[in-house]
N, C-alpha and C positions, 0 to 999 in steps of 0.2 A: 716202288721207285725209291731211289735214294734221295737224300735231302741234305741241306746245310744245317748243322746244329751249332748254335753259338752259345757258349757258356761264359758268364761272368766268372771271376775267380774268387775274390774275397767274400767269404760268408755265403757263397753259392756252392763252390766246390769245397772250399775249406770251411772249417767251423768258425774260425776267427780271422780277422784282417791280418795280412802277412807283413806289411811294410815295417811298422814300428817293431814288431817282434824280430824281424830280420836285422834291423839296426841294433837291437839289443844283443842278438846272437853274435854279431861280429864285433861289438864294442863293449861288452859287459866288463871286461877286465881293464878298461881305460877309464880312470877316475874322472877325467875331464868330460867324458861323454855324458855322465849323469847330470852335470851342471848344464851342458848344452841341451840335453833333453828337455829341461825345464823351459828353455828358450823356445824350443820347437812346440811344446805344449801351449805356451803363451801365444805363439803365432797361430796355432790352431784355434785357440779361443777367439783371437782377433778375426779370423776368417768367419767363424760362426756368427760374429757380431756384424759382419759385412764390412769390416775395416780394411782387410787385405784379401787378396785372391787366394783361391785354393792352390793354384800353381805355386805361389810364394812359399807355402808350407813345405811342399815337396822339394823345392829348390833349396831351402834352408837345410832340410834334413839331409840332403845329399852331401853336405859339407862334412858329415860324420864319416864319410868313406874316403876322405883325402889321404889317409895313411895306407890305403890299399892300391895296388896296381889293378888293372882290369882283370888280369889272370887270377890274382888273389881273390878278387871279389867274385869271380865266376866260381872258383873253387869253394868259397864260403857259401855261395848260393846253392851249389850242388849238395853240400853237407846239410844245409838248412832244409832243403826240400826233401832230402832223404828221411829226415826226422818227421817232416810234415806228412809224408806219404804213409808212414807207419801209424800215426795216431791222430793227425790233425784234419782228416778229410771227412766229409759227410758221407755215410754209407749209401744213401740214396743217390747222391751224385755219381758215385762209382758205378752203381747199377745202371743209371741213365746213360752214362758214357759207354758202358759195355753194350747196352742195348743198341745205341747208335752205331757203335763199331761193328757189331754183328750184322747190321743192315748195310754196311759199307758207306755210311754217311760221311760227309765231309765235316770233320770236327775242328772247331775254331774256338780258341779262348780270346775274348775281347774284354780287356781290363784296364783300369786306371793304374794298376800296379806296374812297376817298371819291368822292362824286358829281362833284366838280370834275374829276377825271380820267376816271372811268367814263363820264360823260355825253358827253364829247368823243369817246372811242373808239367809243361806241355810234353816234354820228352819223356818224363816218367809215366805219364798217363796215356800216351799214344795219340795226342792231338796232331793234326796235320799242319796247322798254322796258328800264329799268335798275332793279335792286334793289341798293342800295349803302349804305355808311355815309354818312349825310347831315350836312352842315355847316350851322351857324347863323351867319350873318354879321351879325346884328342888333346885336351888341355894339360897343363903341367901339374895340376893337383886334383881336386875333387871332380867327379863327373858332373856334367851339366845336363839339364833337361833339353832334349832335342825336339823342338816343336812344343805344341800345347799338351797339357795333361790330358790323357785319353779318358775323359769323364763326361757324363751326361750327353748332350747333343753332339759334342766333339767325337764321342765314341761312335755314334751313328754315322757321322761324316767319314770317319776312318773306315768303317765297315763298307760304306758305299764306294769309297776310293779303292777298296780292296776288290772291287768288281762284283759286289753282292748287292743287287738292287732290293732284294727281299729274301729273308731266310725262311727255311722251313720250320725250324724250332729255335726258340731263344729262352734262356734261363737266367734269372737274376734275383737277387734278394732286395734290391734297393730302388726306391722311386726315381732316382736319378737316371736309371736305365729304362724308364718308360718309353722313350723314343725308340730304343732298340727293340723292346718287347712288342710295341705296336706295329713295328715293321716286320713282324713275323707271322706266318700262318698259324703257328701254335705257340703262343707265349706262355711261360710258366713262371709264376712268382714263387720263389724258393724260400721257405722260412722268412717271409717278407717283413721288412720294416713296417712300422705303423702306417707310414705314408703310402707305401706300395700296397699294403693290405687293403686300405680304403679304396685306392684306385682300382685294384684288381676286382674287388667286390662290385664296384660301380660299372666296370667295363667287362665283367664276366670273363676275367682272365683266370685260368686254372691256378689254384694255390696248392703247393705240394710241400710236405714235410720230408726233407731229405735227411733228417736224423734217423729216419726209418728206411726200410728197403721196400717200400710199397710204390712201385711205379707202374701198376696195372693200368693207370690212366693213359699210358702211352700205346698200349696194345692195339687200340682201335684207330690209331693215327698213321698207320703204315702207308696210306695212300698219299700222304702229304709230300709234295715234290719241292725240289730246290727252287 
């Protein structure tokens, strides 16, 4: 039977987080960007200290796209993802995605990354749907975050709003995705952060190294249903 397979994006499919690298990709020739990047980093530090919200960091960083039209940003995202697909993906993730595709599974990316980047990666890798942080380009300058950042429990709420009460498979590298993982018949902790590794060991969640191409652990799960 086929299933729904949900993949986080950053450091699950990709080796590294995409958002800051995408911002550098589109802004590296702009001298003012590097000064503004320091402000973004300071906002990120304030978030870790609990002073500001995670959403505020992304909202601030979106201001670095004010010089681009939506079409220009989409073109830049396509170029960025083209490079990412060539050298920035975990080989084990590609094998797992191919395994699910061969079974005819419903492939979904669920990520805190913005749709601008996530949609391009989904098209490149053959995913059917994307659940991501959405951007609103209707304003006169920089895009705005449309709704909450698709992170942590918010991600699970978005998945459920997408009509998925429970997934067959779920993959993530970070403990913030534990709600999504526990709402799956077969959760996989991919090259997990220390927090997720501890939780996975305690909860008997499968731990996988997607820097290799060893996905034999999936072969006996073919009866998992959506």
